[in-house]
Backbone as CSV, one residue per row, in Angstrom:
resi,resn,N_x,N_y,N_z,CA_x,CA_y,CA_z,C_x,C_y,C_z
1,MET,-0.864,9.848,12.262,-0.195,9.693,10.990,-0.784,10.699,9.998
2,ASP,0.064,11.215,9.173,-0.342,12.183,8.144,-1.314,11.521,7.167
3,LYS,-2.338,12.250,6.763,-3.350,11.734,5.847,-2.725,11.280,4.526
4,ARG,-1.657,11.973,4.098,-1.005,11.601,2.835,-0.423,10.196,2.901
5,PHE,0.104,9.814,4.072,0.680,8.488,4.217,-0.394,7.410,4.208
6,LYS,-1.538,7.694,4.785,-2.643,6.736,4.750,-3.091,6.487,3.319
7,ILE,-3.208,7.568,2.554,-3.598,7.433,1.143,-2.531,6.668,0.374
8,ALA,-1.265,6.984,0.629,-0.169,6.310,-0.072,-0.133,4.823,0.255
9,HIS,-0.380,4.453,1.518,-0.401,3.040,1.897,-1.556,2.303,1.226
10,LYS,-2.719,2.956,1.175,-3.881,2.341,0.518,-3.600,2.124,-0.968
11,GLU,-3.014,3.122,-1.618,-2.726,3.006,-3.047,-1.624,1.985,-3.312
12,ALA,-0.666,1.855,-2.402,0.372,0.826,-2.550,-0.247,-0.560,-2.440
13,LEU,-1.178,-0.736,-1.521,-1.867,-2.024,-1.381,-2.667,-2.348,-2.643
14,ILE,-3.318,-1.351,-3.209,-4.054,-1.551,-4.455,-3.090,-1.963,-5.570
15,GLY,-1.912,-1.358,-5.614,-0.903,-1.725,-6.606,-0.453,-3.168,-6.455
16,VAL,-0.269,-3.619,-5.217,0.125,-5.008,-4.973,-0.998,-5.954,-5.409
17,ILE,-2.236,-5.590,-5.143,-3.377,-6.413,-5.564,-3.432,-6.513,-7.085
18,LEU,-3.173,-5.400,-7.781,-3.157,-5.438,-9.249,-2.051,-6.354,-9.767
19,VAL,-0.899,-6.324,-9.125,0.199,-7.216,-9.530,-0.188,-8.672,-9.310
20,MET,-0.849,-8.960,-8.202,-1.271,-10.338,-7.937,-2.319,-10.792,-8.954
21,ILE,-3.231,-9.910,-9.322,-4.220,-10.247,-10.353,-3.513,-10.539,-11.667
22,ASN,-2.534,-9.719,-12.026,-1.779,-9.928,-13.259,-1.081,-11.281,-13.229
23,PHE,-0.453,-11.625,-12.122,0.249,-12.897,-12.032,-0.717,-14.071,-12.123
24,ILE,-1.867,-13.962,-11.472,-2.852,-15.051,-11.511,-3.360,-15.255,-12.931
25,ILE,-3.661,-14.168,-13.635,-4.104,-14.281,-15.028,-3.019,-14.928,-15.877
26,TRP,-1.795,-14.428,-15.747,-0.698,-14.942,-16.563,-0.426,-16.407,-16.246
27,TYR,-0.280,-16.725,-14.984,0.047,-18.091,-14.576,-1.078,-19.051,-14.936
28,GLY,-2.313,-18.642,-14.690,-3.446,-19.521,-14.969,-3.548,-19.910,-16.432
29,PHE,-3.415,-18.937,-17.320,-3.502,-19.263,-18.743,-2.227,-19.919,-19.260
30,ALA,-1.066,-19.435,-18.829,0.192,-19.975,-19.355,0.386,-21.427,-18.951
31,TYR,0.150,-21.747,-17.693,0.371,-23.112,-17.250,-0.888,-23.954,-17.293
32,GLY,-2.056,-23.311,-17.353,-3.291,-24.070,-17.479,-3.478,-24.591,-18.897
33,LEU,-3.419,-23.692,-19.869,-3.573,-24.096,-21.269,-2.255,-24.579,-21.871
34,GLY,-1.138,-24.085,-21.363,0.160,-24.419,-21.938,0.722,-25.740,-21.481
35,SER,0.066,-26.401,-20.538,0.590,-27.668,-20.038,0.175,-28.855,-20.906
36,ALA,-0.643,-28.609,-21.909,-1.078,-29.689,-22.801,0.055,-30.063,-23.753
37,ASP,-0.112,-31.172,-24.432,0.858,-31.582,-25.436,0.843,-30.582,-26.596
38,VAL,1.994,-30.337,-27.175,2.115,-29.310,-28.212,1.200,-29.594,-29.404
39,LYS,1.026,-30.834,-29.764,0.177,-31.151,-30.923,-1.308,-30.915,-30.635
40,ASP,-1.667,-30.741,-29.361,-3.057,-30.483,-28.987,-3.360,-28.997,-28.795
41,TYR,-2.387,-28.130,-29.008,-2.600,-26.691,-28.838,-3.618,-26.176,-29.844
42,THR,-4.398,-25.196,-29.409,-5.238,-24.445,-30.333,-4.565,-23.097,-30.552
43,TYR,-4.841,-22.495,-31.694,-4.151,-21.260,-32.062,-5.149,-20.136,-32.313
44,LEU,-4.756,-18.931,-31.904,-5.519,-17.717,-32.160,-4.569,-16.711,-32.799
45,PHE,-4.928,-16.226,-33.965,-4.097,-15.267,-34.694,-2.677,-15.775,-34.896
46,GLY,-2.528,-17.072,-35.081,-1.221,-17.667,-35.318,-0.405,-17.913,-34.066
47,LEU,-0.955,-17.607,-32.910,-0.250,-17.800,-31.638,-0.942,-18.912,-30.860
48,PRO,-0.184,-19.658,-30.069,-0.841,-20.647,-29.205,-1.832,-19.937,-28.273
49,ALA,-2.949,-20.591,-28.012,-4.010,-19.977,-27.208,-3.502,-19.573,-25.828
50,TRP,-2.656,-20.403,-25.217,-2.151,-20.060,-23.888,-1.335,-18.768,-23.930
51,PHE,-0.545,-18.574,-24.971,0.258,-17.362,-25.091,-0.626,-16.152,-25.361
52,PHE,-1.593,-16.306,-26.246,-2.492,-15.206,-26.566,-3.246,-14.729,-25.334
53,TYR,-3.842,-15.680,-24.582,-4.626,-15.298,-23.414,-3.755,-14.764,-22.276
54,SER,-2.604,-15.388,-22.030,-1.791,-14.971,-20.887,-1.012,-13.693,-21.168
55,CYS,-0.433,-13.553,-22.340,0.444,-12.409,-22.617,-0.267,-11.265,-23.342
56,ILE,-1.022,-11.550,-24.363,-1.658,-10.496,-25.152,-2.932,-9.999,-24.455
57,LEU,-3.893,-10.874,-24.280,-5.164,-10.481,-23.672,-4.984,-10.084,-22.205
58,GLY,-4.121,-10.801,-21.488,-3.847,-10.457,-20.097,-3.268,-9.062,-19.960
59,SER,-2.370,-8.691,-20.864,-1.787,-7.343,-20.824,-2.845,-6.277,-21.098
60,ILE,-3.706,-6.534,-22.055,-4.770,-5.578,-22.377,-5.715,-5.413,-21.188
61,VAL,-6.084,-6.512,-20.546,-6.962,-6.451,-19.378,-6.296,-5.667,-18.253
62,MET,-5.015,-5.910,-18.024,-4.309,-5.214,-16.943,-4.152,-3.726,-17.239
63,ILE,-3.904,-3.372,-18.476,-3.811,-1.949,-18.837,-5.133,-1.249,-18.551
64,ILE,-6.236,-1.893,-18.916,-7.556,-1.314,-18.657,-7.814,-1.208,-17.151
65,LEU,-7.449,-2.244,-16.381,-7.639,-2.199,-14.934,-6.815,-1.086,-14.284
66,VAL,-5.582,-0.904,-14.728,-4.738,0.151,-14.165,-5.305,1.529,-14.508
67,ILE,-5.745,1.715,-15.742,-6.338,2.999,-16.135,-7.569,3.302,-15.289
68,LEU,-8.442,2.316,-15.105,-9.652,2.523,-14.304,-9.308,2.782,-12.839
69,THR,-8.314,2.081,-12.335,-7.897,2.277,-10.949,-7.357,3.683,-10.732
70,VAL,-6.501,4.136,-11.618,-5.921,5.470,-11.485,-6.995,6.540,-11.639
71,LYS,-7.920,6.316,-12.554,-8.937,7.325,-12.821,-9.975,7.428,-11.697
72,PHE,-10.405,6.290,-11.138,-11.531,6.304,-10.204,-11.165,6.048,-8.744
73,ILE,-10.021,5.472,-8.444,-9.701,5.134,-7.060,-8.586,6.003,-6.501
74,PHE,-7.515,6.185,-7.249,-6.388,6.972,-6.742,-6.791,8.432,-6.604
75,GLN,-6.132,9.112,-5.666,-6.464,10.504,-5.378,-5.234,11.378,-5.598
76,ASP,-5.478,12.622,-5.996,-4.402,13.604,-6.054,-4.149,14.105,-4.638
77,ILE,-2.891,14.064,-4.245,-2.538,14.597,-2.930,-1.398,15.587,-3.096
78,PRO,-1.408,16.648,-2.312,-0.315,17.622,-2.412,0.952,17.058,-1.768
79,PHE,2.094,17.352,-2.376,3.359,16.903,-1.827,4.002,17.953,-0.927
80,ASP,3.540,19.181,-1.044,4.130,20.228,-0.210,3.504,20.194,1.175
81,VAL,4.295,20.555,2.168,3.835,20.552,3.539,3.504,21.975,3.942
82,ASN,2.295,22.176,4.407,1.886,23.486,4.873,2.539,23.776,6.227
83,GLU,3.033,24.969,6.400,3.685,25.341,7.649,2.693,25.352,8.807
84,GLU,1.438,25.678,8.547,0.431,25.748,9.597,0.136,24.377,10.174
85,GLU,0.228,23.324,9.362,-0.069,21.970,9.846,1.023,21.457,10.771
86,ASN,2.256,21.939,10.622,3.370,21.450,11.434,3.429,22.103,12.807
87,LYS,2.690,23.174,13.045,2.765,23.882,14.326,1.866,23.268,15.364
């Protein structure tokens, strides 16, 4: 198998893992804190705590994780095929 495909498969798997982390963060805070009675909600910056943690803070954490992943784990690979490699 071409080395580019191995790298692409690894990076696709990393992308799926990031999506699963995002879903776990969102689901955990949204349904963990959001399942309480409305009168028992705590608020941060005028938003319910479950919404703040799952949507606002979760998005910020995921943006930082994606930036770090792209910067330190993903690799630049050439898309052009060298004629010498195909012979």
